C-alpha positions as a Markdown table, in Angstrom:
| # | Residue | x | y | z |
|---|---|---|---|---|
| 1 | Met | -44.5 | -20.0 | -32.1 |
| 2 | Ser | -46.7 | -18.8 | -29.3 |
| 3 | Arg | -48.1 | -15.3 | -29.1 |
| 4 | Val | -48.2 | -13.1 | -26.0 |
| 5 | Lys | -51.1 | -10.9 | -25.1 |
| 6 | Val | -50.1 | -7.3 | -24.2 |
| 7 | Thr | -52.6 | -4.8 | -22.8 |
| 8 | Asn | -52.1 | -1.1 | -23.5 |
| 9 | Lys | -52.5 | 0.7 | -20.2 |
| 10 | Arg | -53.7 | 4.0 | -21.8 |
| 11 | Thr | -56.2 | 2.7 | -24.3 |
| 12 | Gly | -57.1 | -0.7 | -22.8 |
| 13 | Glu | -56.5 | -2.3 | -26.2 |
| 14 | Val | -55.3 | -5.9 | -26.2 |
| 15 | Met | -52.5 | -6.6 | -28.7 |
| 16 | Arg | -50.7 | -9.8 | -29.6 |
| 17 | Ala | -47.0 | -9.9 | -29.7 |
| 18 | Thr | -44.8 | -12.7 | -31.0 |
| 19 | Pro | -41.5 | -13.2 | -29.0 |
| 20 | Gln | -38.5 | -12.4 | -31.1 |
| 21 | Asp | -36.1 | -14.8 | -29.3 |
| 22 | Gly | -37.9 | -18.1 | -29.0 |
| 23 | Gly | -36.3 | -21.4 | -28.3 |
| 24 | Trp | -32.8 | -21.9 | -26.7 |
| 25 | Gly | -31.0 | -19.3 | -28.8 |
| 26 | Asn | -27.7 | -19.9 | -30.5 |
| 27 | Pro | -26.3 | -23.3 | -29.8 |
| 28 | Leu | -22.7 | -22.1 | -30.4 |
| 29 | Val | -23.0 | -19.7 | -27.4 |
| 30 | Tyr | -23.9 | -22.6 | -25.2 |
| 31 | Phe | -21.1 | -24.8 | -26.6 |
| 32 | Ile | -18.5 | -22.1 | -25.9 |
| 33 | Ala | -19.9 | -21.6 | -22.4 |
| 34 | Leu | -19.7 | -25.3 | -21.7 |
| 35 | Val | -16.1 | -25.4 | -22.9 |
| 36 | Leu | -15.1 | -22.5 | -20.7 |
| 37 | Ile | -16.8 | -24.1 | -17.7 |
| 38 | Ala | -15.1 | -27.4 | -18.3 |
| 39 | Val | -11.7 | -25.7 | -18.6 |
| 40 | Cys | -12.2 | -24.0 | -15.3 |
| 41 | Leu | -13.8 | -26.9 | -13.4 |
| 42 | Val | -12.0 | -30.0 | -14.6 |
| 43 | Pro | -8.6 | -29.1 | -13.0 |
| 44 | Val | -10.3 | -28.3 | -9.7 |
| 45 | Ile | -12.3 | -31.5 | -9.7 |
| 46 | Tyr | -9.3 | -33.5 | -10.7 |
| 47 | Ile | -7.3 | -32.1 | -7.7 |
| 48 | Ile | -10.1 | -32.8 | -5.2 |
| 49 | Ile | -10.8 | -36.3 | -6.4 |
| 50 | Gly | -7.1 | -37.0 | -6.6 |
| 51 | Gly | -6.8 | -36.5 | -2.9 |
| 52 | Phe | -9.1 | -39.5 | -2.4 |
| 53 | Arg | -6.7 | -41.9 | -4.2 |
| 54 | Asp | -3.3 | -43.3 | -3.3 |
| 55 | Asn | -0.1 | -43.1 | -5.3 |
| 56 | Ser | -0.5 | -46.5 | -6.8 |
| 57 | Gln | -4.0 | -45.6 | -8.2 |
| 58 | Ile | -2.6 | -42.4 | -9.7 |
| 59 | Thr | 0.3 | -44.2 | -11.3 |
| 60 | Ile | -1.8 | -47.0 | -12.8 |
| 61 | Asn | -4.7 | -44.7 | -14.0 |
| 62 | Pro | -4.0 | -41.0 | -13.6 |
| 63 | Ala | -7.4 | -40.0 | -15.0 |
| 64 | Gly | -9.5 | -42.7 | -13.2 |
| 65 | Trp | -11.9 | -42.5 | -10.3 |
| 66 | Pro | -10.7 | -43.6 | -6.9 |
| 67 | His | -11.3 | -47.3 | -6.3 |
| 68 | Pro | -11.6 | -47.6 | -3.4 |
| 69 | Trp | -12.1 | -44.1 | -2.1 |
| 70 | Arg | -9.5 | -43.2 | 0.6 |
| 71 | Ile | -9.7 | -40.3 | 3.0 |
| 72 | Gly | -6.4 | -41.0 | 4.7 |
| 73 | Gln | -4.6 | -38.3 | 2.7 |
| 74 | Tyr | -7.0 | -35.7 | 3.8 |
| 75 | Leu | -6.9 | -36.8 | 7.4 |
| 76 | Leu | -3.1 | -36.7 | 7.4 |
| 77 | Val | -3.1 | -33.1 | 6.2 |
| 78 | Leu | -5.8 | -32.1 | 8.8 |
| 79 | Lys | -3.6 | -33.5 | 11.5 |
| 80 | Met | -0.6 | -31.3 | 10.6 |
| 81 | Pro | -0.2 | -28.3 | 13.0 |
| 82 | Ala | 1.7 | -26.5 | 10.2 |
| 83 | Phe | -1.5 | -26.6 | 8.0 |
| 84 | Trp | -3.6 | -25.0 | 10.6 |
| 85 | Gln | -0.9 | -22.4 | 11.3 |
| 86 | Met | -0.8 | -21.5 | 7.7 |
| 87 | Ala | -4.6 | -21.4 | 7.5 |
| 88 | Trp | -4.7 | -19.0 | 10.5 |
| 89 | Asn | -2.0 | -16.8 | 8.9 |
| 90 | Ser | -4.0 | -16.6 | 5.7 |
| 91 | Thr | -7.3 | -15.8 | 7.5 |
| 92 | Tyr | -5.6 | -13.2 | 9.7 |
| 93 | Ile | -4.0 | -11.4 | 6.8 |
| 94 | Ala | -7.1 | -11.6 | 4.6 |
| 95 | Leu | -9.5 | -10.3 | 7.3 |
| 96 | Leu | -7.3 | -7.3 | 8.2 |
| 97 | Ser | -6.6 | -6.5 | 4.5 |
| 98 | Val | -10.3 | -6.6 | 3.7 |
| 99 | Thr | -11.2 | -4.4 | 6.7 |
| 100 | Phe | -8.7 | -1.7 | 5.8 |
| 101 | Ile | -9.6 | -1.8 | 2.1 |
| 102 | Val | -13.4 | -1.6 | 2.7 |
| 103 | Val | -13.1 | 1.2 | 5.3 |
| 104 | Leu | -10.7 | 3.3 | 3.3 |
| 105 | Gly | -12.4 | 2.5 | 0.0 |
| 106 | Val | -15.8 | 3.6 | 1.1 |
| 107 | Met | -14.5 | 6.9 | 2.5 |
| 108 | Ala | -12.4 | 7.7 | -0.6 |
| 109 | Ser | -15.3 | 6.7 | -2.9 |
| 110 | Tyr | -17.7 | 8.9 | -1.0 |
| 111 | Val | -15.5 | 11.9 | -1.4 |
| 112 | Leu | -15.0 | 11.3 | -5.1 |
| 113 | Ala | -18.7 | 10.6 | -5.8 |
| 114 | Arg | -20.4 | 13.3 | -3.7 |
| 115 | Tyr | -18.1 | 16.3 | -3.6 |
| 116 | Lys | -16.8 | 18.6 | -6.3 |
| 117 | Phe | -13.3 | 19.9 | -5.9 |
| 118 | Val | -10.3 | 20.7 | -8.0 |
| 119 | Gly | -8.5 | 17.6 | -9.1 |
| 120 | Arg | -11.3 | 15.2 | -8.5 |
| 121 | Asn | -11.2 | 13.7 | -12.0 |
| 122 | Ala | -7.4 | 13.5 | -11.9 |
| 123 | Met | -7.6 | 11.6 | -8.6 |
| 124 | Tyr | -10.2 | 9.2 | -9.9 |
| 125 | Leu | -8.0 | 8.6 | -13.0 |
| 126 | Leu | -5.0 | 8.0 | -10.6 |
| 127 | Phe | -6.9 | 5.2 | -8.8 |
| 128 | Ala | -8.1 | 3.8 | -12.1 |
| 129 | Ser | -4.5 | 3.7 | -13.4 |
| 130 | Gly | -3.7 | 1.5 | -10.4 |
| 131 | Leu | -5.6 | -1.3 | -12.0 |
| 132 | Met | -3.0 | -1.4 | -14.8 |
| 133 | Phe | 0.0 | -1.4 | -12.3 |
| 134 | Pro | 0.9 | -5.1 | -11.6 |
| 135 | Leu | 2.3 | -6.2 | -8.3 |
| 136 | Ser | 5.3 | -7.9 | -10.0 |
| 137 | Val | 6.6 | -4.5 | -11.1 |
| 138 | Ala | 6.6 | -3.0 | -7.6 |
| 139 | Ile | 7.6 | -6.1 | -5.6 |
| 140 | Thr | 11.3 | -5.2 | -5.4 |
| 141 | Pro | 10.9 | -1.6 | -4.3 |
| 142 | Leu | 8.2 | -2.7 | -1.8 |
| 143 | Tyr | 10.7 | -5.3 | -0.4 |
| 144 | Ile | 13.4 | -2.6 | 0.0 |
| 145 | Met | 10.9 | -0.3 | 1.6 |
| 146 | Met | 9.7 | -2.9 | 4.1 |
| 147 | Ile | 13.3 | -3.7 | 5.0 |
| 148 | Lys | 14.1 | 0.0 | 5.7 |
| 149 | Thr | 10.9 | 0.4 | 7.8 |
| 150 | His | 11.7 | -2.8 | 9.7 |
| 151 | Met | 8.4 | -4.4 | 8.7 |
| 152 | Ala | 9.8 | -7.2 | 6.5 |
| 153 | Gly | 8.9 | -10.5 | 8.0 |
| 154 | Thr | 5.8 | -9.2 | 9.8 |
| 155 | Pro | 2.2 | -9.6 | 8.6 |
| 156 | Trp | 2.1 | -5.8 | 7.9 |
| 157 | Ser | 4.6 | -6.3 | 5.1 |
| 158 | Val | 1.8 | -8.2 | 3.3 |
| 159 | Ile | -1.2 | -6.4 | 4.6 |
| 160 | Leu | -0.2 | -2.8 | 3.7 |
| 161 | Pro | 0.8 | -3.5 | 0.1 |
| 162 | Gly | -2.3 | -5.7 | -0.3 |
| 163 | Val | -4.4 | -2.7 | 0.8 |
| 164 | Ala | -2.7 | -0.4 | -1.6 |
| 165 | Phe | -3.2 | -2.7 | -4.5 |
| 166 | Gly | -6.8 | -3.5 | -3.5 |
| 167 | Leu | -8.0 | 0.1 | -3.2 |
| 168 | Pro | -8.1 | 0.9 | -7.0 |
| 169 | Gln | -10.6 | -1.9 | -7.7 |
| 170 | Thr | -12.6 | -1.1 | -4.6 |
| 171 | Ile | -12.9 | 2.6 | -5.5 |
| 172 | Ile | -13.8 | 1.9 | -9.1 |
| 173 | Ile | -16.7 | -0.4 | -8.0 |
| 174 | Leu | -18.0 | 1.7 | -5.1 |
| 175 | Thr | -17.9 | 5.2 | -6.7 |
| 176 | Pro | -20.9 | 4.6 | -9.0 |
| 177 | Phe | -22.9 | 3.2 | -6.0 |
| 178 | Leu | -22.3 | 6.3 | -4.0 |
| 179 | Ala | -22.8 | 8.6 | -6.9 |
| 180 | Ala | -26.2 | 7.0 | -7.6 |
| 181 | Ile | -27.6 | 7.9 | -4.2 |
| 182 | Pro | -30.2 | 10.7 | -4.8 |
| 183 | Lys | -29.2 | 14.1 | -3.6 |
| 184 | Glu | -32.8 | 14.6 | -2.3 |
| 185 | Ile | -32.1 | 12.0 | 0.4 |
| 186 | Glu | -29.0 | 14.0 | 1.6 |
| 187 | Glu | -31.0 | 17.3 | 1.5 |
| 188 | Ala | -33.8 | 15.7 | 3.5 |
| 189 | Ala | -31.4 | 14.3 | 6.1 |
| 190 | Thr | -29.7 | 17.8 | 6.4 |
| 191 | Val | -33.1 | 19.4 | 7.0 |
| 192 | Asp | -33.8 | 16.9 | 9.7 |
| 193 | Gly | -30.5 | 17.9 | 11.4 |
| 194 | Cys | -28.3 | 15.1 | 10.3 |
| 195 | Ser | -24.7 | 16.0 | 9.9 |
| 196 | Arg | -22.5 | 14.9 | 7.0 |
| 197 | Leu | -20.9 | 12.2 | 9.1 |
| 198 | Gly | -24.3 | 11.1 | 10.4 |
| 199 | Phe | -25.6 | 10.9 | 6.8 |
| 200 | Phe | -22.5 | 8.9 | 5.8 |
| 201 | Gly | -23.0 | 6.4 | 8.6 |
| 202 | Arg | -26.8 | 6.1 | 8.6 |
| 203 | Met | -27.7 | 6.4 | 4.9 |
| 204 | Val | -24.7 | 6.0 | 2.7 |
| 205 | Ile | -23.2 | 2.8 | 4.1 |
| 206 | Pro | -26.6 | 0.9 | 4.2 |
| 207 | Leu | -27.5 | 2.0 | 0.7 |
| 208 | Ser | -24.1 | 1.0 | -0.7 |
| 209 | Met | -24.0 | -2.4 | 1.1 |
| 210 | Pro | -24.3 | -4.5 | -2.1 |
| 211 | Gly | -21.2 | -2.8 | -3.5 |
| 212 | Val | -19.4 | -3.1 | -0.1 |
| 213 | Val | -20.1 | -6.8 | 0.1 |
| 214 | Thr | -18.9 | -7.3 | -3.5 |
| 215 | Val | -15.5 | -5.6 | -2.9 |
| 216 | Ala | -15.1 | -7.4 | 0.4 |
| 217 | Ile | -15.6 | -10.8 | -1.2 |
| 218 | Leu | -13.3 | -10.0 | -4.1 |
| 219 | Asn | -10.5 | -8.6 | -1.9 |
| 220 | Phe | -10.8 | -11.5 | 0.5 |
| 221 | Val | -10.3 | -14.1 | -2.3 |
| 222 | Asn | -7.4 | -12.0 | -3.7 |
| 223 | Ser | -5.7 | -11.8 | -0.4 |
| 224 | Trp | -6.2 | -15.5 | 0.4 |
| 225 | Asn | -4.7 | -16.5 | -3.0 |
| 226 | Ser | -1.8 | -14.0 | -2.7 |
| 227 | Tyr | 1.5 | -15.7 | -3.4 |
| 228 | Met | 4.1 | -13.2 | -4.5 |
| 229 | Leu | 4.0 | -10.9 | -1.4 |
| 230 | Pro | 4.3 | -13.6 | 1.2 |
| 231 | Leu | 7.1 | -15.2 | -0.9 |
| 232 | Tyr | 9.2 | -12.1 | -0.8 |
| 233 | Met | 8.3 | -10.8 | 2.7 |
| 234 | Phe | 8.3 | -14.0 | 4.9 |
| 235 | Asn | 11.4 | -16.0 | 5.7 |
| 236 | Asp | 10.1 | -17.9 | 8.7 |
| 237 | Gln | 7.9 | -20.9 | 7.8 |
| 238 | Ser | 5.7 | -20.2 | 10.8 |
| 239 | Gln | 4.5 | -17.1 | 9.0 |
| 240 | Tyr | 3.7 | -18.7 | 5.7 |
| 241 | Thr | 0.2 | -18.5 | 4.2 |
| 242 | Leu | -1.5 | -21.4 | 2.6 |
| 243 | Pro | -0.6 | -20.6 | -1.1 |
| 244 | Leu | 3.1 | -20.3 | 0.0 |
| 245 | Gly | 2.7 | -23.4 | 2.2 |
| 246 | Thr | 1.3 | -25.4 | -0.7 |
| 247 | Phe | 4.3 | -24.7 | -2.8 |
| 248 | Leu | 6.6 | -25.6 | 0.1 |
| 249 | Phe | 4.6 | -28.8 | 0.8 |
| 250 | Ser | 4.6 | -29.9 | -2.9 |
| 251 | Thr | 8.3 | -29.4 | -3.1 |
| 252 | Ala | 9.1 | -31.4 | 0.1 |
| 253 | His | 6.6 | -34.2 | -0.8 |
| 254 | Ser | 7.1 | -34.3 | -4.6 |
| 255 | Gln | 7.0 | -38.1 | -4.5 |
| 256 | Asp | 3.7 | -38.3 | -2.7 |
| 257 | Thr | 1.4 | -37.0 | -5.3 |
| 258 | Ala | -1.9 | -38.0 | -3.6 |
| 259 | Gln | -1.0 | -36.1 | -0.4 |
| 260 | Val | 0.1 | -33.1 | -2.4 |
| 261 | Leu | -3.3 | -33.1 | -4.1 |
| 262 | Ala | -5.1 | -33.4 | -0.8 |
| 263 | Phe | -3.1 | -30.5 | 0.7 |
| 264 | Thr | -3.8 | -28.4 | -2.4 |
| 265 | Ser | -7.5 | -29.2 | -2.2 |
| 266 | Leu | -7.8 | -28.2 | 1.4 |
| 267 | Ala | -5.8 | -25.0 | 0.8 |
| 268 | Met | -8.0 | -23.8 | -2.0 |
| 269 | Leu | -11.3 | -25.0 | -0.4 |
| 270 | Pro | -12.1 | -22.0 | 1.9 |
| 271 | Ala | -11.7 | -19.4 | -0.9 |
| 272 | Leu | -13.6 | -21.7 | -3.3 |
| 273 | Val | -16.5 | -22.2 | -0.9 |
| 274 | Phe | -16.6 | -18.5 | 0.1 |
| 275 | Phe | -16.7 | -17.4 | -3.5 |
| 276 | Ser | -19.4 | -19.9 | -4.5 |
| 277 | Ile | -21.7 | -18.9 | -1.6 |
| 278 | Phe | -21.5 | -15.2 | -2.4 |
| 279 | Glu | -21.4 | -15.5 | -6.1 |
| 280 | Arg | -24.8 | -13.9 | -6.6 |
| 281 | Arg | -23.9 | -11.0 | -4.4 |
| 282 | Ile | -20.8 | -10.4 | -6.5 |
| 283 | Val | -22.8 | -10.4 | -9.8 |
| 284 | Gly | -25.5 | -8.2 | -8.3 |
| 285 | Gly | -22.9 | -5.8 | -6.9 |
| 286 | Leu | -21.0 | -5.5 | -10.2 |
| 287 | Thr | -24.3 | -5.1 | -12.1 |
| 288 | Gly | -25.3 | -2.2 | -9.7 |
| 289 | Ala | -21.9 | -0.6 | -10.3 |
| 290 | Val | -22.4 | -0.7 | -14.0 |
| 291 | Lys | -25.9 | 0.8 | -13.8 |
| 292 | Gly | -24.7 | 3.5 | -11.4 |
């Protein structure tokens, strides 16, 4: 086992230290991690590869590789105007939802983190309790409310409830970021003549950007994958989002397994790529929230 030289900065004495955790660590941990990774990735890989086969290949060997590889199923899906309409609906709803969630979440988190007032802890606990309130419990009252307000069947019937259910997670993540900003910075900005609103825009938002990016990515993926809200709120197929359209397509083409797999792959691909690209930002943002 190798030794590491460590120099004491105060005395200048050179000491030798032996690492406590040499080698690869516990093999059981790696085995469990590999099993979990396989459980998550194998279904996704199977769906994507299944789109490159035809129905006869799937029938003969359901778990085999495409031979030959066929891209016709994917091309047929990409030529469907309904697919692009659903993709636009999902993008439109996701972007608006994320915009409202981030803007409202940053403002609410700033107040909870930087100001002391009566009921602040109770308000924070109220937002925290929203994490334990599933959408399935509130879907029927929400549907009745949207009908009475004449918003059922419009994108706002999905956007507004999505914002309400996305705010608790956003506030829980952002509040530690904003609370960790040193008060000395705010005092120095005040001495320089910066108003509270100016400090919020010039200092708070840039310093909390890792947390803002984290909540934006998480809420975008959640909104993109939302199924229950569009199912209840939309009756017109031209308003369907991709998750809802995937169910409709798989029902209408239940005999064409290869095309269903291709449609499913393309429907989940944007969120999968988006999440994979910004994975490090999500981990870094959540780590910063825990430290704060």
